[in-house]
C-alpha positions, 0 to 999 in steps of 0.5 A, a space after each residue: 183411796 176408795 174405789 168407785 163402784 163401776 155402773 153399767 147402763 144398758 138398753 134392751 128390748 123386754 116383756 114384763 112378766 111379774 111386778 111385785 111391790 116393794 115398800 110404799 112406792 118401789 117395785 121389783 120387776 121381772 122381765 124376759 129379754 133376749 140377750 140376758 134371758 130372765 132379768 130382775 130390776 128394782 124401779 124406785 118411786 115407780 108407784 108415784 113417779 108419773 114422769 118416768 113410769 105412768 101407765 108403762 110398767 103393765 104386765 105382758 107389755 113389750 118394752 124397751 128398758 134402760 137398765 143401770 147395773 152396779 152392786 146388787 139388783 139392777 135398777 130400772 132407769 127408763 121404759 118405754 112401750 113398743 107394744 101394750 097389748 092392752 086387750 090382754 089385761 082387760 080380758 080375764 082368760 087372755 090375762 090368765 093365759 099370759 099369767 100362766 106362761 109368764 110363771 112357767 117361764 119364770 119358774 124354768 129360767 136362770 137369770 142371765 142366760 140368753 133367750 132369743 128363741 124364747 123371747 121371740 116365741 112369748 112375743 109372738 104368742 102375746 101378739 096372736 093372744 092380742 089378736 081378736 080373731 085367734 082362740 086364746 086356747 090354741 095360742 096356748 097350745 102353741 106357746 107350751 109346745 114350742 116351749 118345750 121344744 125350746 127347753 129341750 123337753 119336746 114330747 115324742 110324737 112320731 115314734 113310741 116312747 116305749 119300743 121306738 115303732 114309727 106311730 104314723 104307720 099305725 092304723 088307729 082312730 085313737 092313740 095314747 100318750 104316756 106322760 111319764 115317758 113323755 111320748 106316744 105309745 103303740 098298742 103293744 107298750 100301752 099296758 105299761 103306761 101308768 099315767 096315760 091319755 087318749 088322743 085323737 089321731 087327728 089332734 096328733 097330727 096337728 101337734 106333729 106339724 107345729 113341731 115340725 114348722 117351728 116358730 116360723 110357721 106354727 101360728 097358722 095352724 087352727 085347731 077344731 074345738 075338739 082338738 083345742 080341748 085335747 091339746 090343751 088337756 095334753 099340754 097342761 098335764 105334760 108340762 107341769 110334770 116336767 117343770 117338777 111342780 104345778 104352777 099356781 096359775 094353772 088352777 086359776 086358769 082352769 077356774 076362769 075357763 070353767 066360767 
């Protein structure tokens, strides 16, 4: 007697990170979900199904999805919009930032590992990016720094990465970050750093504050234009180094920003 494959249907909140066309009518989707982390699903006839998916499967949209799991890749049965964040997709710069976060998330995560904190961070970052009052660059600093914290790779901003001295006790206008060792370095350890970059003490204090506050309070911070440039430069050099490769979307983001 033939065994009937068990089919499991489940519902979940999700953020659509990537959409890849498959054949003439289908798409393969990559979602971020709180309980299963990164999840891929097959949406059959998604490009011609007006009833089920018309206008729903847009990148960076916060959705509620219904997944049917049998053998192989899960199938997307239904999807409804919780938050569309449409202004992100109509703004080249905002879209480039969200695309960078998505690529970083996809590169770092394994399938099927719960990511409640990262899901909350990503959804909060999209909401802030959608807000016309918020600077996209500042939001990206917050996302990257808190992403590193969740991943266990947060930079050492309070103590020297070389000797461990408390950096807050040092009187200096400029500090230096050692990209290889992943933290600030004092004047005595500075010469040993091969890949270092200068950062103002004011910017450093704000980055420390973000890490101390965590997701609950970080999105209240405001960076000056100079601090935002410093923070972005640091994060966009440090994070790819620890991913092991530079995301393609970062090059695109740099080009969009230069315009």
